[in-house]
N, C-alpha and C positions, 0 to 999 in steps of 0.2 A: 504494499500500500504506499502510495506516494506520500501520504500525510505523515508517515513516520519521519521524513526528513526534517520536518519543522521542529518537533520536540528534540530530535537528535542534535539539530544545530544549537538549540538552547543548552543541551547538556555539554556540547563541546565548548561553547563560549563560557559557560559557568566553570567548567574545568580549567580553562585558561585563567579566568579571574581568580579561582582558588590558588592556582600555581603562583600568581602575582602576589596575592595576600600572604601566602606561606613564605614566599621569598622575602617580603618585607619583614615579617616577624623573625625569620631566620637571621636577618641582618640588623636586628635592633641594636647590637653592640658593635657593629662594623663602623670604624672611624670614617667619616665623610660620606656615608651611604645616604642616598636620596630616595625617599618613598615614591612608589609608583602606583598609579590607579588605572584600572582598565575601564574603557568606555565602550558600551555596546551600540551597535547600529543595526537597523533592519536590513534584510536582503531584498533582492529585486521582487517585484510584484507581478502576479499573473492577472491579465486583464480579461474579464469575462464579458465584455460588452458594456452597455450602459442601461440605466433605469429609464423610466418614463420621463424624467426631467432632464435627461441627457447627461447625468452624472455618471462617471465611470464606476464600474463594479470591479474592485480589485481585491485580491487575496494575497497576503504576504507569504514568503517562503521561508521565513525563520529569521535568525539573528546571528551576528558574529561580533568578535571584538574588533571595533573599528579603529581604536587607537589605544596607546598606552602612554599616559602622560606622567612625566617625572616632576615631582614637587622639589623645586630648587631653593625653597626657603631655608634660612639658616638653622642648623642644629645647635644645640647648647654647646658651650665651650667647656672643656675640662682641663684644668691646669695639670701639667705633668712634671714640671720642674726640669724637663730636659731641654737643653739649649737648642738641639737640633729640631725640635718639634715646632710647628707653626699652624695657625688656624686662620682662615679667612672669615671675616664678617662682612657680608654684603656680596656683590657680584664679583665673579672672577674664578679662575682656575690656575693652579700651579702648573708649570710647564715641565714636562719630563721627557726623557729621551731613552729609548732602548738601545741595546748594544749595536743593533744593526742600523741605527740612525733614525728609526721611526719615532716621530714626535707624538706624544699623547698628553692628556690633560687630566688633572685630578683635583678633588677637594680634600683628599686625605693627606694631612700634613704630619703623619707619624713617621717622619724621616729619621734615618740613622746616618752614621758616617762610615764609609768603607775604608779599606786599607790604604787607598790613595788619598785620603783626606777629603773626599767628595761627599756632599749630601746625596743620599739615595733613598728611594722608596723601599718598602719591605721586600718587594720582588726584584730589587737591584737596578731599577731605572735611575739614571742620574737626574738630579733636580737642576734646572737651567736658570741662569740669571745673567746679570750684567757684571762684567769684571771691574775691579778697582786696581789702580796703580798708585802706590804711595798715598793711599787714603782717598784718592779721587775716583769716583765712579764714572765710567764712560758708558752712558746710556745710548750712544750712537753705535757702539760696537756690536758685533754679532753675539747672540746668546752663547754661553759656554757653561760647562758644569760648574757649580758653585763649590769653591774650595774653602773648607773650614779646618783643614788639618794642621798639624804641628809644623809643616813646612813654611807656613806663612810667617813673614817677619816684618818688623818695623825698622826701616833704615835709620842710621844716626842722623842727628841734626846739629849743626854747628851753633854755638852760642852767638847771639847777636845783641842781646841786652842783658845787663846784670844790675843789681842793686844790693845795698846792705843797709840795715838800720843800725847806725853806730853813733854813740855819744863819746865826745872827747872831753876829758875833765878840765873844766875851766879853772879849777884851783891848782892845777899842776904847775910846777915851776917852768920857766922858759928853758928850752932845751930838752924837755921830756919827750920821749918817742913812744908811741903806742903802735903795735903791729897786730894785724889780723889777716886772715887769708880766706880764699874761697876758690872752688874749682870751676873751670869752664871747659867746654868740649869743642874739639875741632871737627872738621868735616868728615873725618873718619871715625868719630865717636871716641877718640882718645882724650883722656882727662889731663888738664893742665892746672896746676895750682898757682894762682896769683897771690902775691903778698902785698899788702897795702901798709905802708909805713907813714904814720902821721907824726910830725914833729912841731911842737909849740915854739914859735919864733918870737911871739910878742902877744900881749893880751888880745884876745879875739882874733888871733891870726895863727894858722897852722899851715905848714907845707905838707904835701902828700907826694909819695913816690910809689908807683906800681911796678913790681918786678916779676920776673919769670926765671926759674932755675936755668942756668946756662945749658945744662944737659938737654933741655927741651928743644934747643935750637942747634944742637950738635956741638956746642962748646964746652968749656970747662972754666972753672974759677968762679969769679963773682957773678951774681945773678944779672940778667939782662934787664936794663931799665926800659920799661914800656911807655910810661907817662909820668910827668911831674907837673906841679902847679901849686898854687896858694889858695887856701880856704879862708874866707873872711866871714865873721859872725857879728850879729848885732847884739845889743845889750840883753835881748831876751834869749840868746843862745841859738837863734836861727840862722841858717846860712844865707848870706846876702850875695856872695859871688864865689865861684861861678854858680849858676843855676841851670836847670834843664839836664842836659846830658853831656858828658865828656867822652871823646872817643879814646879807646885804648886799642892800639894796633899791635897785632902779634904776627910777625912775619918770619919766614924761613924755618918752619918747624921741621924737626929732624925726621918725623914720620912720613913726610911727604904730603901732609894735608894742605889744603888751600890756606892762604893767608886770612887772618881774622881781623875784623874791625868790630869791636864790641862796644856798644854804647853804655857807659856807666851812668845810670840815672842817679842824680843827686837830689831830685825832688820827685814826689809822687804825682799822680794824675791831677790832684787838686792843687798842686803847687806847694805842698808842705815839705819842709826840710827832712830829708832822710838822714843827713849828717847834722848833728846837733852839738852844741857845747854848753853844758851846764855843770854845776859843781857837784858832780858825782863821778864814780869810777868810770874810767874809759872802758867801754865794752861794746861788743857787737851782738845784738840780740837775734837778728835774722839775716839771711842772705838768700837771694833768689837769682836765678839765671834761666834762660829758656832753651838751652841745649840739652841733649841727652844722647846716650849710647844706643847701639843697635839692640833690638829686643826680639824675643820669640813669642809666639802666640801662646797665651795661657788660658784663654777662654773667649767666649763670644756671646752675644745676644742679638736677637732679631727685633728691629724697631718697627713701629706701625706701618712705615712706608716700605717695609721689606729690606731696608738697609741692614746688613750684617755688621755689627760693630764689634771689632776685635779688641781684646784687652791683652797688652804685651808686657813682658817682664821688665821693660824699662819704664813702666808706669804710664805709658801713652795708650790712648785709645784712638783707633782710626777704622774707617770702613774697609772691609776686605771683599765686599761684593754686595749685590742687591738682588733679591728674589724677583723674578719676572712673573707677572700675572697676564693671563689671556682672557679676553672676553669675546662673545659671539653675538651676532645679530639674533640668532634663534637657538637658545639652549636646548629646546625640545628636539632639534635636528641632530644632536650629537649621537654618535654611535657608541653604545656601551661595549667595552672589550673585556670586562672582568677585571678583578684586582683593583676596583674603585677607579678605573681609568676610562677615559672617553677619547674618541677620535673625531676629528672634524669631517663633515660631509658637505655635499652641495646644499643640503637643506639648512644646515647650521650656518653656513658661510665660513669664510676663512677666519682664522683667529687674529684678533687685533692685540698685539703685544705691547705692554706698557708696564707701569709701576703701580703699586697699591696706592689708592687715594686719588688717582687721576683717571680721567676718561670714563667715569662711571664705575670704576673698579672699587671694590671694598678695601678695608684696611686689614692688617695682619697683626695677630697677637702671638708673640714668641713664647716658647715654653708651654704651649697648650695645643690641644687638637679639637677639631670640630666633631662632635658626636653625630650619630645617625638622627635624622629628623622623623623617624617612625614613631607614631603615636599609638600605643597598644590599645587604648580604648577605641580609637577610630577603626583600627584593623579588626578588632573583635566584632564591632558593629557591622562592618563590611562583610565579615565572615558569615555572620548570621543571615544577612540579606541574601548573599550568593548561595548559601546552603539551602535557604527556602526556595530559591529559584530553581536550584538543581532538583530538589525534591518534587517541585510542581511539574517540571519537565519530565521527570521520571514517572509521575502519576499519569501524565498524558500518554506516555509511551505504553504504560499498562492498560490505559483505556482503549487506545487503538488496538492493542493486541486482543483485548477482550471482544471489541467490536468485530475484529477480523475472525476470531474463533466462532462468534455467534453466526456470522455470515456464512462461514464454511459449514457449520452444522445445519443451517437452513437449507443450503444447497444439497447437503447429503441426505436429508430427510426424504424417505420414499413417498412418492406422490406429489412432489414439488417439482 
């Protein structure tokens, strides 16, 4: 009987819907999983003519699953405390690459670090992003695997400014000398200790001399004099001249580093004296300079724009890369490939690559993952509805079978 095809189509469609619901429930704890919903549509209709009013007489041929929509709303975030993990809030997908170069996209940010120091997905795909050189991210460069391994380093930086908070004893007798020292760094990251000798020559007047050990410039004997001058103070003990910054030139270093010109700041940004003269012991309380040695990566964190901020052994922090995000004109057109991954299709349109927080893309939370957005209450409700539909179609099949049996028995009755 042809009518069997109608309830059978309902049974087939309900079975597919049950499969989708069961898959949702199975992935309730899958990081980055997005809930799916089946939508039914009716099949073609047979036309049996028209009624007296000219209206068509049509009988349907059943149903089928017309589409499966993915719910791309955000899942809850779960803090993991792992620096390699990242979660997207809002639109966008992480960009990953398989070993054969195939590019895929995912919302699952439960990344780890492989032996090469690269961020990778649980199934080994490398996470792609924008590279950084000496802390500067190049968003015009081609995407490359994100490196967070111990091979990352912070290059040395030569000192260009220095300052010290020093008081010279106003009650000291003329001829008194006070010495203090501080280290600066050259372009190779080598440390050099400068000595500052202050000598009182008259009330409110001191001379200064900045020296460097002779060995630092390949010599021997007396220290090399780098700078000399006179400091003048007013009756309040504040420096009146010179003010601002005094250049200290360090040339011909034995290690082959570039020549240095270090600005010695005598006043702070507000114009207050850093060198003072009051009637208390000559002492230096603080010293500061902006150079540093080379450093190795000690840790990292992921910022909301996807920048990976490295912390180095020399106390510096700098960008070592930036996670890329992809967006699509039609997320529903993406092809699921398993492993929480998608591929672009003609329906989805090509990926638009950019950074978090730009172009309609969401932001990133480091040290967290996005959980599945499956709602168990909704799924159980859907399960009841589909189950009832399946039972109803099963009852129709039973009814048609009963009708068929009755018809057969009528035909088999003698005398009919």
